Structures are given as C-alpha cells and as structure tokens.
C-alpha positions as CSV (number, residue, x, y, z in Angstrom):
1,X,-44.7,10.5,373.4
2,X,-41.1,12.0,373.2
3,X,-40.7,10.8,369.8
4,X,-44.3,12.0,368.7
5,X,-43.8,15.4,370.2
6,X,-40.2,15.7,368.1
7,X,-41.7,15.0,365.0
8,X,-44.8,17.3,365.1
9,X,-42.7,20.0,366.8
10,X,-40.6,20.3,363.9
11,X,-41.9,22.7,361.6
12,X,-40.0,21.2,358.6
13,X,-40.8,17.7,359.3
14,X,-43.0,16.1,356.6
15,X,-45.3,12.9,356.7
16,X,-47.3,11.2,359.4
17,X,-45.9,9.7,362.6
18,X,-46.2,5.9,363.1
19,X,-48.1,5.5,366.2
20,X,-47.8,1.7,367.2
21,X,-47.3,1.2,371.0
22,X,-50.6,1.4,372.1
23,X,-51.3,-1.8,369.9
24,X,-49.1,-3.9,372.0
25,X,-50.4,-7.0,373.2
26,X,-50.2,-6.3,377.0
27,X,-52.1,-2.9,376.7
28,X,-54.9,-4.7,374.8
29,X,-54.9,-7.3,377.7
30,X,-54.8,-4.6,380.3
31,X,-57.6,-2.8,378.9
32,X,-59.8,-6.0,378.5
33,X,-59.2,-6.7,382.2
34,X,-60.2,-3.0,383.2
35,X,-63.3,-2.9,381.1
36,X,-64.5,-6.6,381.7
37,X,-64.3,-7.5,378.1
38,X,-67.0,-5.0,377.0
39,X,-66.7,-2.1,374.9
40,X,-66.2,1.5,377.0
41,X,-69.0,3.0,374.9
42,X,-71.7,0.7,374.5
43,X,-71.1,-2.4,376.9
44,X,-71.3,-5.0,374.0
45,X,-68.9,-7.9,374.8
46,X,-66.6,-7.9,371.9
47,X,-64.4,-10.7,372.5
48,X,-66.6,-13.5,371.1
49,X,-67.1,-11.6,367.6
50,X,-64.1,-9.6,367.0
51,X,-61.0,-8.4,368.3
52,X,-60.7,-5.0,370.4
53,X,-60.1,-1.9,368.9
54,X,-57.9,0.3,371.2
55,X,-59.5,3.4,370.9
56,X,-58.1,7.1,371.6
57,X,-60.6,9.2,373.2
58,X,-58.8,12.2,371.6
59,X,-57.7,11.3,368.4
60,X,-54.0,10.9,368.0
61,X,-53.4,11.5,364.3
62,X,-56.0,14.1,362.9
63,X,-59.3,15.6,364.2
64,X,-62.3,15.5,361.5
65,X,-65.6,17.3,361.6
66,X,-68.7,15.7,360.9
67,X,-68.5,16.0,357.3
68,X,-65.2,14.2,357.4
69,X,-63.1,17.4,356.7
70,X,-59.9,17.6,358.8
71,X,-60.1,20.0,361.6
72,X,-56.2,19.8,362.3
73,X,-53.9,17.6,363.6
74,X,-54.6,15.5,366.5
75,X,-53.5,14.9,370.1
76,X,-50.4,13.3,369.2
77,X,-48.7,13.4,372.7
78,X,-51.7,11.4,374.1
79,X,-51.3,8.6,371.7
80,X,-49.7,6.3,374.4
81,X,-51.5,8.1,377.5
82,X,-53.5,5.5,379.5
83,X,-55.9,8.0,380.4
84,X,-56.7,8.6,376.6
85,X,-57.2,4.5,375.7
86,X,-60.2,2.9,375.8
87,X,-61.2,-0.8,374.5
88,X,-63.8,-0.3,371.9
89,X,-66.1,-2.6,369.5
90,X,-65.6,-1.6,365.9
91,X,-69.2,-0.3,365.5
92,X,-68.4,2.5,368.1
93,X,-65.0,3.3,367.0
94,X,-65.3,3.2,363.3
95,X,-67.3,5.4,361.2
96,X,-69.9,2.9,359.3
97,X,-73.3,3.2,357.9
98,X,-75.8,2.0,360.4
99,X,-79.5,2.0,360.5
100,X,-81.0,4.1,363.3
101,X,-84.4,3.7,364.9
102,X,-86.7,6.2,363.6
103,X,-84.5,6.9,360.3
104,X,-85.6,5.7,356.9
105,X,-82.1,5.6,355.5
106,X,-78.8,4.4,357.1
107,X,-76.5,7.0,358.9
108,X,-72.7,7.1,358.9
109,X,-71.9,7.2,362.6
110,X,-68.9,6.1,364.7
111,X,-66.2,7.5,366.7
112,X,-63.4,7.5,364.1
113,X,-61.5,11.1,364.4
114,X,-64.3,12.8,365.5
115,X,-63.9,15.2,368.8
116,X,-66.5,17.5,368.9
117,X,-66.2,20.8,371.1
118,X,-68.9,23.1,372.5
119,X,-69.8,25.5,369.6
120,X,-67.4,28.7,369.7
121,X,-64.7,26.9,371.9
122,X,-61.2,26.8,371.0
123,X,-59.4,23.4,370.2
124,X,-56.4,23.0,372.2
125,X,-53.6,21.1,370.0
126,X,-50.4,21.9,372.0
127,X,-49.1,19.2,374.7
128,X,-50.6,19.9,378.0
129,X,-53.2,22.3,377.0
130,X,-56.1,19.9,376.4
131,X,-57.3,20.3,379.9
132,X,-58.8,23.7,378.9
133,X,-61.0,22.2,376.1
134,X,-65.0,22.4,376.4
135,X,-65.6,18.9,375.3
136,X,-69.0,17.4,374.4
137,X,-68.1,13.6,374.4
138,X,-68.8,11.7,377.5
139,X,-65.5,10.0,378.9
140,X,-66.5,6.7,380.8
141,X,-63.5,7.3,382.9
142,X,-63.7,10.8,384.0
143,X,-65.6,11.6,387.4
144,X,-67.1,15.0,386.1
145,X,-69.0,13.3,383.5
146,X,-71.4,10.6,385.0
147,X,-73.7,9.3,382.2
148,X,-76.6,9.3,384.3
149,X,-76.5,13.0,384.4
150,X,-76.7,13.4,380.7
151,X,-78.4,10.4,379.3
152,X,-81.4,8.5,380.3
153,X,-83.3,5.4,378.9
154,X,-86.5,5.1,377.1
155,X,-86.7,1.6,378.8
156,X,-89.5,0.2,376.9
157,X,-87.8,0.6,373.6
158,X,-84.2,0.1,374.9
159,X,-83.2,3.4,373.2
160,X,-81.0,5.9,375.1
161,X,-81.8,9.6,374.8
162,X,-80.2,12.9,376.3
163,X,-81.7,14.2,379.4
164,X,-83.3,17.6,379.2
165,X,-83.0,20.7,381.2
166,X,-85.9,22.6,382.7
167,X,-86.6,24.3,379.6
168,X,-86.9,21.1,377.7
169,X,-83.5,21.3,375.8
170,X,-81.7,18.0,375.5
171,X,-78.1,18.0,376.9
172,X,-75.6,18.7,374.2
173,X,-73.0,16.1,375.7
174,X,-75.7,13.8,375.5
175,X,-76.9,14.6,371.9
176,X,-73.1,14.3,370.7
177,X,-72.1,11.2,372.6
178,X,-75.3,9.1,371.3
179,X,-74.6,10.1,367.7
180,X,-70.5,9.9,367.6
181,X,-70.5,6.7,369.5
182,X,-73.7,5.3,367.5
183,X,-75.4,4.1,370.6
184,X,-78.6,3.7,369.0
185,X,-77.8,1.7,366.1
186,X,-80.3,-0.8,365.1
187,X,-78.3,-3.9,365.9
188,X,-77.5,-2.7,369.5
189,X,-81.0,-1.6,370.3
190,X,-82.0,-5.1,369.4
191,X,-79.3,-6.7,371.7
192,X,-80.6,-4.6,374.6
193,X,-84.3,-5.7,373.8
194,X,-83.2,-9.4,373.9
195,X,-81.7,-8.6,377.5
196,X,-85.1,-6.7,378.5
197,X,-87.0,-9.6,377.4
198,X,-85.2,-12.1,379.6
199,X,-85.4,-9.4,382.6
200,X,-89.1,-9.4,381.9
201,X,-89.4,-12.9,382.4
202,X,-88.1,-12.5,386.0
203,X,-90.1,-9.3,386.5
204,X,-93.5,-11.1,385.6
205,X,-92.8,-14.1,388.1
206,X,-92.1,-11.5,390.8
207,X,-95.0,-9.6,390.3
208,X,-97.4,-12.6,390.1
209,X,-95.7,-14.0,393.3
210,X,-96.3,-10.9,395.0
211,X,-100.2,-10.9,393.9
212,X,-100.2,-14.5,395.4
213,X,-98.5,-12.9,399.0
214,X,-101.5,-10.2,398.8
215,X,-104.5,-12.6,398.3
216,X,-107.0,-12.7,401.0
217,X,-107.5,-14.8,403.1
218,X,-103.7,-14.9,403.6
219,X,-101.9,-17.9,402.2
220,X,-100.7,-20.7,404.7
221,X,-97.3,-19.8,406.4
222,X,-95.7,-22.8,404.7
223,X,-96.6,-21.8,401.1
224,X,-95.7,-18.1,402.1
225,X,-92.3,-19.3,403.0
226,X,-92.1,-21.0,399.7
227,X,-93.5,-17.9,397.8
228,X,-90.9,-15.5,399.6
229,X,-88.0,-18.0,398.6
230,X,-88.8,-17.8,395.0
231,X,-89.2,-14.3,395.1
232,X,-85.7,-13.6,396.3
233,X,-84.4,-16.2,393.9
234,X,-86.0,-14.2,390.9
235,X,-84.9,-10.8,392.4
236,X,-81.4,-12.1,392.5
237,X,-81.4,-13.3,389.2
238,X,-82.8,-10.3,387.9
239,X,-80.3,-8.0,390.0
240,X,-77.5,-10.0,388.2
241,X,-78.0,-8.2,384.9
242,X,-76.7,-5.2,386.4
243,X,-73.7,-6.9,387.2
244,X,-71.0,-4.6,385.8
245,X,-69.4,-7.9,384.2
246,X,-72.7,-8.3,382.3
247,X,-73.5,-6.9,379.0
248,X,-75.4,-3.5,379.0
249,X,-75.3,-3.3,382.7
250,X,-76.0,0.4,382.5
251,X,-79.3,-0.1,380.9
252,X,-80.2,-3.2,383.1
253,X,-79.8,-0.9,386.0
254,X,-82.2,1.4,384.6
255,X,-84.7,-1.2,383.8
256,X,-84.5,-2.4,387.4
257,X,-85.0,1.2,388.8
258,X,-88.2,1.4,386.4
259,X,-89.6,-1.9,387.8
260,X,-89.4,-0.9,391.2
261,X,-90.9,2.4,390.5
262,X,-94.0,0.7,388.8
263,X,-94.1,-2.2,391.0
264,X,-92.3,-2.7,394.1
265,X,-88.9,-2.7,395.9
266,X,-87.0,-5.8,395.1
267,X,-86.4,-8.3,398.1
C-alpha cells in the first residue's frame, strides 16, 4: 500500500503500478474459506470449474464508465486491503457478452473496472476519502447494504429484480448491482432453475403428505406418525438448500419463504 501511494502520489511518476500481493496463494485460500468456495456476488461454486478471481470491489488501477471510457485512476490504496477483496467467478468479475433473459442480443456485462456512483455525486480518489462516496453497487460484506432490502426474487423464473419503492420506482442500487454483476445471465438463471426443480420435488411431497393428514376420516395414528416423520425428513432436505454452504442459498431462502406463504409453515 505504501509503495502504491508513493507511486501515484508522485506527480512526475509515469507508468502503471504492479499490484500483485492480492494474488498471493494464502490470500486466495483465506477468501475461499470465508466465502465457502462461492462467488461473493452470484453464489456460484467456482472451484470445480475454474480458479477464483480475487476481485477488488473498488477497482485498484482504473475506473471505467459504462461505455468503457476511463473515469480516472482507481483506488490504488485499497489494492491490498482485506475489506476491498472478494472472491468472484469470472463471469461476475470480467466484462463478457452474455445472453440475458428478455433480451434478443447478447449484452456485455460484468464488474471489470466498473464502480458506478449515484448520479451527480463526486468520486473520491484520494486515500481515506472513499467513505464519503454515494455508491450504487451492493457490497456483500457491508452491514448497511442488506441485499434483501434492495433485491427480490421472481421465484418462478429464478430471476432477481430490484425492489420498488412506494412510487413503483426500482431501487437504483438493485438496478446497478444486477447489471454490473451480471446476476441474470442466462447460464446463471438456468443453474438457479436446476436448484428450484430439485426443491420443488421436496415441496410436492410435503404438499401431498399434508393433504393426507387433512383427510377425513383421519388416518390411523400409526400412519399419521409415519407421515409426520416423512414430512420432517422432506422439510429438512428442503431447508438444507438454504444452508450458506450451498450454491444459491440466498435464492433458496426466498423459495422456501414463498412456499411457506403459499402452502404451510415447514415442520
């Protein structure tokens, strides 16, 4: 950090600074443990498919606008700061062309060096000044940016959408985060739908068993005991999808809440 500050603080210093400490093996291993082997943004387990990208929430080198033009130097003093490092899959971290549900042509999305602010607010590019920024992107580690307050699920489609205010306007933080992190790219939506399909199998069994318990005349006590045991078994298996160690647990939690709202509270 001190070397980066010295480099960028020298008015006559030319060229870029080589950031490399954040790529250290120990840093990657620590981030993998902290985030349970999942991308900090989309919750996709990356270990089986590709190595993790160590992502800088505030870009370290340059900041780019939506059209790819440079908005200025990045947050170089945060390049080796733990609070600015997140593990990411390549599709959330790198700008790539993706098919998005509802769009006819691919859209170039992904974090890259993007870091949008509230329109009209000033970007802070001096060490220690960043706390005053009006940021748009959700940070998975910040207590003041609970994703559930900004984002909600279209459960049946496995698509995430921004919450709306009383006037029906979408939350700008949700809009920006979904776009920049590519949270509705087609492959990701399909992966969530696979989880939804598996969860619905358990939900179907729970629903049918609950119908059996509601039958008239009531089922014999011995049968009732077996049915209740099966319901608890299925409910436990369903709730396991929301375990933080599982892929897409944020989505799975929403699916369970939706099921309880429509059907019954899980045993």
